[in-house]
GUKOL-616503 format. One record per residue (C-alpha): residue number from 1; z, y, x. Coordinates in steps of 0.2 Angstrom, whole numbers, plus 5000, padded with zeros to 4 digits. Layout:
N
> NUM | Z | Y | X;
...
This chain:
88
> 1 | 5516 | 5431 | 5244;
> 2 | 5511 | 5440 | 5259;
> 3 | 5506 | 5459 | 5256;
> 4 | 5489 | 5462 | 5260;
> 5 | 5493 | 5473 | 5278;
> 6 | 5502 | 5468 | 5293;
> 7 | 5515 | 5482 | 5299;
> 8 | 5526 | 5481 | 5315;
> 9 | 5539 | 5490 | 5323;
> 10 | 5547 | 5489 | 5339;
> 11 | 5564 | 5489 | 5345;
> 12 | 5571 | 5499 | 5362;
> 13 | 5570 | 5483 | 5370;
> 14 | 5552 | 5483 | 5367;
> 15 | 5554 | 5469 | 5354;
> 16 | 5543 | 5467 | 5338;
> 17 | 5550 | 5468 | 5321;
> 18 | 5539 | 5462 | 5306;
> 19 | 5544 | 5478 | 5295;
> 20 | 5536 | 5469 | 5280;
> 21 | 5550 | 5459 | 5278;
> 22 | 5559 | 5469 | 5264;
> 23 | 5543 | 5470 | 5254;
> 24 | 5540 | 5451 | 5255;
> 25 | 5559 | 5449 | 5251;
> 26 | 5559 | 5460 | 5236;
> 27 | 5543 | 5450 | 5229;
> 28 | 5552 | 5435 | 5234;
> 29 | 5567 | 5440 | 5222;
> 30 | 5555 | 5444 | 5208;
> 31 | 5549 | 5427 | 5207;
> 32 | 5555 | 5415 | 5193;
> 33 | 5568 | 5403 | 5197;
> 34 | 5582 | 5404 | 5209;
> 35 | 5582 | 5405 | 5227;
> 36 | 5596 | 5403 | 5239;
> 37 | 5598 | 5412 | 5256;
> 38 | 5591 | 5396 | 5264;
> 39 | 5576 | 5395 | 5255;
> 40 | 5573 | 5416 | 5257;
> 41 | 5577 | 5413 | 5276;
> 42 | 5564 | 5400 | 5280;
> 43 | 5552 | 5408 | 5267;
> 44 | 5554 | 5426 | 5279;
> 45 | 5557 | 5415 | 5295;
> 46 | 5572 | 5426 | 5300;
> 47 | 5590 | 5420 | 5303;
> 48 | 5603 | 5420 | 5285;
> 49 | 5614 | 5431 | 5295;
> 50 | 5598 | 5445 | 5296;
> 51 | 5593 | 5442 | 5280;
> 52 | 5611 | 5445 | 5274;
> 53 | 5610 | 5461 | 5285;
> 54 | 5593 | 5465 | 5278;
> 55 | 5599 | 5463 | 5259;
> 56 | 5614 | 5475 | 5263;
> 57 | 5604 | 5488 | 5270;
> 58 | 5590 | 5486 | 5256;
> 59 | 5604 | 5487 | 5242;
> 60 | 5611 | 5502 | 5252;
> 61 | 5596 | 5512 | 5250;
> 62 | 5591 | 5506 | 5235;
> 63 | 5575 | 5499 | 5240;
> 64 | 5561 | 5497 | 5227;
> 65 | 5544 | 5491 | 5227;
> 66 | 5538 | 5507 | 5219;
> 67 | 5544 | 5519 | 5231;
> 68 | 5548 | 5515 | 5248;
> 69 | 5545 | 5525 | 5264;
> 70 | 5540 | 5519 | 5282;
> 71 | 5557 | 5526 | 5288;
> 72 | 5565 | 5516 | 5276;
> 73 | 5556 | 5498 | 5281;
> 74 | 5561 | 5505 | 5300;
> 75 | 5580 | 5508 | 5293;
> 76 | 5581 | 5491 | 5286;
> 77 | 5572 | 5480 | 5298;
> 78 | 5579 | 5487 | 5315;
> 79 | 5596 | 5491 | 5310;
> 80 | 5603 | 5508 | 5311;
> 81 | 5604 | 5516 | 5329;
> 82 | 5621 | 5520 | 5336;
> 83 | 5624 | 5539 | 5334;
> 84 | 5629 | 5547 | 5350;
> 85 | 5647 | 5552 | 5349;
> 86 | 5649 | 5571 | 5352;
> 87 | 5666 | 5574 | 5363;
> 88 | 5668 | 5592 | 5359;
């Protein structure tokens, strides 16, 4: 199932990222029947390791289709940015 809108985020490198992946993944997980990681990764068009990272971050923030923000989508799809370490 595809949401009725497109949303794209950009990495620092300029690479475009489809930020609807968490929404599509949540919809696929809600469907009846079992879907393996391989099936989900093929359906979403992402490598399995990327899918695992996305699922981990979704679980980490308690992602829900009923309540999510654009910040949630960016965090899940773009990877957490490395925080600069202050040596003070």
